[in-house]
FIKOLZA-1660 file (N, C-alpha, C; in steps of 0.1 Angstrom, whole numbers, plus 5000, padded with zeros to 4 digits):
% residues 114
   i   px   py   pz ch aa at
   1 8848 7092 7029  A  M  N
   1 8834 7095 7027  A  M CA
   1 8828 7085 7017  A  M  C
   2 8817 7079 7021  A  R  N
   2 8810 7070 7013  A  R CA
   2 8798 7077 7006  A  R  C
   3 8794 7072 6994  A  Y  N
   3 8783 7078 6987  A  Y CA
   3 8770 7077 6994  A  Y  C
   4 8763 7087 6995  A  K  N
   4 8750 7087 7001  A  K CA
   4 8740 7094 6991  A  K  C
   5 8730 7087 6988  A  A  N
   5 8721 7091 6977  A  A CA
   5 8715 7105 6980  A  A  C
   6 8713 7108 6993  A  N  N
   6 8706 7121 6996  A  N CA
   6 8716 7132 6999  A  N  C
   7 8729 7129 6998  A  E  N
   7 8739 7139 7002  A  E CA
   7 8744 7146 6989  A  E  C
   8 8741 7159 6987  A  P  N
   8 8746 7165 6975  A  P CA
   8 8761 7167 6974  A  P  C
   9 8766 7166 6962  A  T  N
   9 8780 7169 6960  A  T CA
   9 8782 7184 6958  A  T  C
  10 8792 7190 6964  A  T  N
  10 8795 7204 6961  A  T CA
  10 8805 7205 6950  A  T  C
  11 8803 7215 6942  A  F  N
  11 8812 7217 6931  A  F CA
  11 8819 7231 6932  A  F  C
  12 8831 7232 6926  A  A  N
  12 8838 7245 6925  A  A CA
  12 8830 7254 6916  A  A  C
  13 8829 7267 6920  A  E  N
  13 8822 7276 6911  A  E CA
  13 8828 7276 6897  A  E  C
  14 8819 7276 6887  A  G  N
  14 8824 7276 6873  A  G CA
  14 8828 7263 6868  A  G  C
  15 8826 7252 6876  A  A  N
  15 8831 7239 6872  A  A CA
  15 8824 7235 6859  A  A  C
  16 8831 7228 6850  A  T  N
  16 8825 7222 6838  A  T CA
  16 8817 7210 6842  A  T  C
  17 8809 7205 6833  A  L  N
  17 8801 7193 6835  A  L CA
  17 8810 7182 6838  A  L  C
  18 8821 7180 6830  A  E  N
  18 8830 7169 6833  A  E CA
  18 8836 7170 6847  A  E  C
  19 8840 7182 6851  A  E  N
  19 8845 7183 6865  A  E CA
  19 8835 7180 6875  A  E  C
  20 8822 7183 6873  A  K  N
  20 8812 7180 6882  A  K CA
  20 8810 7165 6883  A  K  C
  21 8810 7158 6871  A  I  N
  21 8809 7144 6871  A  I CA
  21 8820 7137 6878  A  I  C
  22 8832 7142 6876  A  I  N
  22 8844 7136 6883  A  I CA
  22 8842 7138 6898  A  I  C
  23 8838 7150 6902  A  A  N
  23 8836 7152 6917  A  A CA
  23 8825 7143 6922  A  A  C
  24 8815 7140 6915  A  A  N
  24 8804 7131 6919  A  A CA
  24 8810 7117 6920  A  A  C
  25 8818 7113 6910  A  L  N
  25 8824 7099 6910  A  L CA
  25 8833 7097 6922  A  L  C
  26 8839 7108 6926  A  R  N
  26 8848 7107 6938  A  R CA
  26 8841 7105 6951  A  R  C
  27 8828 7105 6951  A  T  N
  27 8820 7102 6963  A  T CA
  27 8816 7088 6963  A  T  C
  28 8819 7080 6953  A  V  N
  28 8815 7066 6952  A  V CA
  28 8827 7057 6955  A  V  C
  29 8825 7047 6964  A  Y  N
  29 8836 7039 6968  A  Y CA
  29 8832 7024 6967  A  Y  C
  30 8841 7016 6963  A  D  N
  30 8840 7001 6964  A  D CA
  30 8840 6999 6980  A  D  C
  31 8830 6992 6985  A  P  N
  31 8830 6990 7000  A  P CA
  31 8842 6983 7006  A  P  C
  32 8850 6976 6998  A  E  N
  32 8861 6969 7003  A  E CA
  32 8874 6976 7002  A  E  C
  33 8874 6988 6995  A  I  N
  33 8886 6995 6992  A  I CA
  33 8884 7010 6996  A  I  C
  34 8893 7015 7005  A  P  N
  34 8892 7029 7010  A  P CA
  34 8896 7040 7000  A  P  C
  35 8893 7038 6987  A  V  N
  35 8897 7048 6977  A  V CA
  35 8885 7049 6968  A  V  C
  36 8881 7061 6963  A  N  N
  36 8870 7063 6954  A  N CA
  36 8872 7056 6941  A  N  C
  37 8861 7054 6934  A  I  N
  37 8863 7046 6921  A  I CA
  37 8870 7054 6910  A  I  C
  38 8869 7067 6910  A  Y  N
  38 8876 7075 6900  A  Y CA
  38 8891 7074 6902  A  Y  C
  39 8896 7075 6914  A  D  N
  39 8910 7075 6916  A  D CA
  39 8915 7060 6916  A  D  C
  40 8906 7051 6917  A  L  N
  40 8910 7037 6915  A  L CA
  40 8912 7033 6901  A  L  C
  41 8908 7042 6892  A  G  N
  41 8909 7040 6878  A  G CA
  41 8898 7031 6872  A  G  C
  42 8887 7030 6878  A  L  N
  42 8876 7022 6873  A  L CA
  42 8868 7029 6862  A  L  C
  43 8869 7042 6861  A  I  N
  43 8862 7049 6851  A  I CA
  43 8871 7050 6838  A  I  C
  44 8867 7044 6827  A  Y  N
  44 8875 7044 6815  A  Y CA
  44 8871 7056 6806  A  Y  C
  45 8858 7060 6806  A  A  N
  45 8854 7071 6797  A  A CA
  45 8843 7078 6802  A  A  C
  46 8843 7092 6800  A  I  N
  46 8832 7100 6803  A  I CA
  46 8828 7108 6790  A  I  C
  47 8816 7106 6786  A  K  N
  47 8811 7113 6774  A  K CA
  47 8799 7121 6777  A  K  C
  48 8798 7133 6773  A  T  N
  48 8786 7142 6775  A  T CA
  48 8782 7148 6762  A  T  C
  49 8769 7152 6762  A  D  N
  49 8765 7160 6750  A  D CA
  49 8759 7173 6755  A  D  C
  50 8755 7181 6745  A  D  N
  50 8749 7194 6749  A  D CA
  50 8736 7194 6756  A  D  C
  51 8729 7182 6755  A  L  N
  51 8716 7181 6762  A  L CA
  51 8717 7176 6776  A  L  C
  52 8729 7174 6781  A  G  N
  52 8731 7169 6795  A  G CA
  52 8731 7154 6796  A  G  C
  53 8732 7147 6785  A  S  N
  53 8732 7132 6785  A  S CA
  53 8747 7128 6788  A  S  C
  54 8748 7118 6797  A  V  N
  54 8762 7113 6801  A  V CA
  54 8763 7098 6799  A  V  C
  55 8774 7094 6793  A  T  N
  55 8776 7080 6791  A  T CA
  55 8790 7077 6798  A  T  C
  56 8790 7067 6806  A  L  N
  56 8802 7064 6813  A  L CA
  56 8806 7049 6810  A  L  C
  57 8818 7047 6807  A  N  N
  57 8823 7033 6806  A  N CA
  57 8832 7031 6819  A  N  C
  58 8828 7020 6826  A  M  N
  58 8835 7017 6839  A  M CA
  58 8838 7002 6839  A  M  C
  59 8847 6999 6848  A  T  N
  59 8850 6985 6850  A  T CA
  59 8851 6983 6865  A  T  C
  60 8854 6971 6869  A  L  N
  60 8856 6967 6883  A  L CA
  60 8869 6961 6884  A  L  C
  61 8874 6960 6896  A  T  N
  61 8888 6954 6898  A  T CA
  61 8888 6939 6895  A  T  C
  62 8876 6933 6894  A  S  N
  62 8876 6919 6891  A  S CA
  62 8862 6916 6886  A  S  C
  63 8860 6907 6876  A  P  N
  63 8847 6903 6871  A  P CA
  63 8839 6896 6882  A  P  C
  64 8845 6891 6892  A  H  N
  64 8839 6884 6903  A  H CA
  64 8836 6894 6915  A  H  C
  65 8837 6906 6913  A  C  N
  65 8836 6916 6924  A  C CA
  65 8822 6915 6930  A  C  C
  66 8820 6914 6943  A  P  N
  66 8807 6913 6949  A  P CA
  66 8798 6925 6947  A  P  C
  67 8803 6936 6943  A  V  N
  67 8794 6948 6941  A  V CA
  67 8791 6950 6926  A  V  C
  68 8793 6940 6918  A  A  N
  68 8791 6941 6904  A  A CA
  68 8777 6946 6900  A  A  C
  69 8767 6942 6908  A  E  N
  69 8753 6945 6906  A  E CA
  69 8750 6959 6911  A  E  C
  70 8756 6963 6923  A  S  N
  70 8752 6975 6929  A  S CA
  70 8760 6988 6926  A  S  C
  71 8773 6986 6923  A  L  N
  71 8782 6997 6921  A  L CA
  71 8778 7006 6909  A  L  C
  72 8775 6999 6897  A  P  N
  72 8771 7008 6886  A  P CA
  72 8758 7016 6889  A  P  C
  73 8749 7010 6896  A  A  N
  73 8737 7018 6900  A  A CA
  73 8741 7030 6909  A  A  C
  74 8750 7028 6918  A  Q  N
  74 8755 7039 6927  A  Q CA
  74 8761 7050 6918  A  Q  C
  75 8769 7046 6908  A  V  N
  75 8775 7056 6899  A  V CA
  75 8764 7063 6892  A  V  C
  76 8755 7056 6887  A  E  N
  76 8744 7063 6880  A  E CA
  76 8736 7073 6889  A  E  C
  77 8733 7069 6901  A  C  N
  77 8727 7078 6910  A  C CA
  77 8735 7091 6913  A  C  C
  78 8748 7089 6916  A  A  N
  78 8757 7100 6919  A  A CA
  78 8757 7110 6908  A  A  C
  79 8758 7105 6895  A  V  N
  79 8759 7114 6884  A  V CA
  79 8746 7120 6881  A  V  C
  80 8735 7113 6882  A  K  N
  80 8721 7118 6880  A  K CA
  80 8718 7130 6889  A  K  C
  81 8724 7130 6901  A  A  N
  81 8721 7140 6911  A  A CA
  81 8727 7154 6906  A  A  C
  82 8735 7155 6896  A  I  N
  82 8740 7167 6891  A  I CA
  82 8729 7175 6884  A  I  C
  83 8727 7187 6887  A  E  N
  83 8716 7195 6881  A  E CA
  83 8716 7195 6866  A  E  C
  84 8728 7196 6860  A  D  N
  84 8729 7198 6845  A  D CA
  84 8727 7185 6838  A  D  C
  85 8726 7173 6845  A  V  N
  85 8726 7160 6839  A  V CA
  85 8711 7156 6836  A  V  C
  86 8708 7152 6824  A  T  N
  86 8694 7148 6821  A  T CA
  86 8693 7133 6820  A  T  C
  87 8703 7126 6816  A  N  N
  87 8703 7112 6814  A  N CA
  87 8717 7106 6817  A  N  C
  88 8717 7094 6823  A  V  N
  88 8730 7087 6825  A  V CA
  88 8729 7073 6821  A  V  C
  89 8739 7069 6813  A  T  N
  89 8741 7055 6809  A  T CA
  89 8754 7050 6814  A  T  C
  90 8754 7039 6822  A  V  N
  90 8767 7034 6827  A  V CA
  90 8769 7020 6820  A  V  C
  91 8780 7019 6813  A  N  N
  91 8784 7007 6806  A  N CA
  91 8795 7000 6814  A  N  C
  92 8792 6988 6818  A  L  N
  92 8802 6980 6825  A  L CA
  92 8810 6972 6815  A  L  C
  93 8823 6975 6814  A  V  N
  93 8832 6970 6804  A  V CA
  93 8844 6962 6810  A  V  C
  94 8849 6953 6803  A  W  N
  94 8860 6944 6809  A  W CA
  94 8873 6945 6800  A  W  C
  95 8872 6953 6789  A  D  N
  95 8884 6954 6781  A  D CA
  95 8888 6969 6779  A  D  C
  96 8899 6973 6783  A  P  N
  96 8910 6964 6788  A  P CA
  96 8908 6961 6803  A  P  C
  97 8913 6950 6807  A  P  N
  97 8912 6946 6821  A  P CA
  97 8918 6957 6830  A  P  C
  98 8912 6959 6842  A  W  N
  98 8917 6968 6852  A  W CA
  98 8931 6963 6857  A  W  C
  99 8940 6972 6859  A  D  N
  99 8952 6969 6867  A  D CA
  99 8956 6981 6875  A  D  C
 100 8965 6979 6884  A  K  N
 100 8969 6990 6894  A  K CA
 100 8975 7002 6887  A  K  C
 101 8980 7001 6875  A  E  N
 101 8986 7012 6868  A  E CA
 101 8975 7023 6865  A  E  C
 102 8963 7019 6865  A  R  N
 102 8952 7029 6862  A  R CA
 102 8949 7038 6874  A  R  C
 103 8954 7034 6886  A  M  N
 103 8951 7042 6898  A  M CA
 103 8959 7055 6898  A  M  C
 104 8953 7065 6905  A  S  N
 104 8960 7078 6907  A  S CA
 104 8972 7076 6916  A  S  C
 105 8981 7085 6916  A  D  N
 105 8992 7084 6926  A  D CA
 105 8987 7084 6940  A  D  C
 106 8977 7093 6943  A  E  N
 106 8971 7094 6956  A  E CA
 106 8966 7080 6960  A  E  C
 107 8959 7073 6951  A  A  N
 107 8953 7060 6955  A  A CA
 107 8964 7050 6958  A  A  C
 108 8974 7050 6949  A  K  N
 108 8985 7041 6952  A  K CA
 108 8992 7043 6965  A  K  C
 109 8993 7056 6969  A  L  N
 109 8999 7060 6982  A  L CA
 109 8990 7055 6993  A  L  C
 110 8977 7057 6992  A  I  N
 110 8967 7053 7003  A  I CA
 110 8968 7038 7005  A  I  C
 111 8969 7030 6993  A  L  N
 111 8969 7016 6994  A  L CA
 111 8982 7010 6995  A  L  C
 112 8993 7018 6996  A  D  N
 112 9007 7014 6997  A  D CA
 112 9010 7004 6986  A  D  C
 113 9008 7009 6973  A  M  N
 113 9010 7001 6962  A  M CA
 113 9021 7007 6952  A  M  C
 114 9030 7014 6958  A  Y  N
 114 9041 7019 6950  A  Y CA
 114 9052 7009 6949  A  Y  C
% end
């Protein structure tokens, strides 16, 4: 499933804000990789406050990634679509550099990287 701006993400009943954010992040994919950005390990930090403000630190698989301009905006849109979220800041960071060890076991399996 690819992220679609007009397609709402469904959440488990009673989900926390962080769980909702993770669910929304799992709808966003790098167009060249068939794994969502959360399971790829591109999200380094999720910070929220009581007012619904969200700050995300994310990276890309490479500084030369062709979606470096568009992917952070997709992340922002996906998280902004959550009802409890009032503001989203996405910081693109390069330290530490991404490596395959940041991937979930499921992502490694899908990409045959064990």
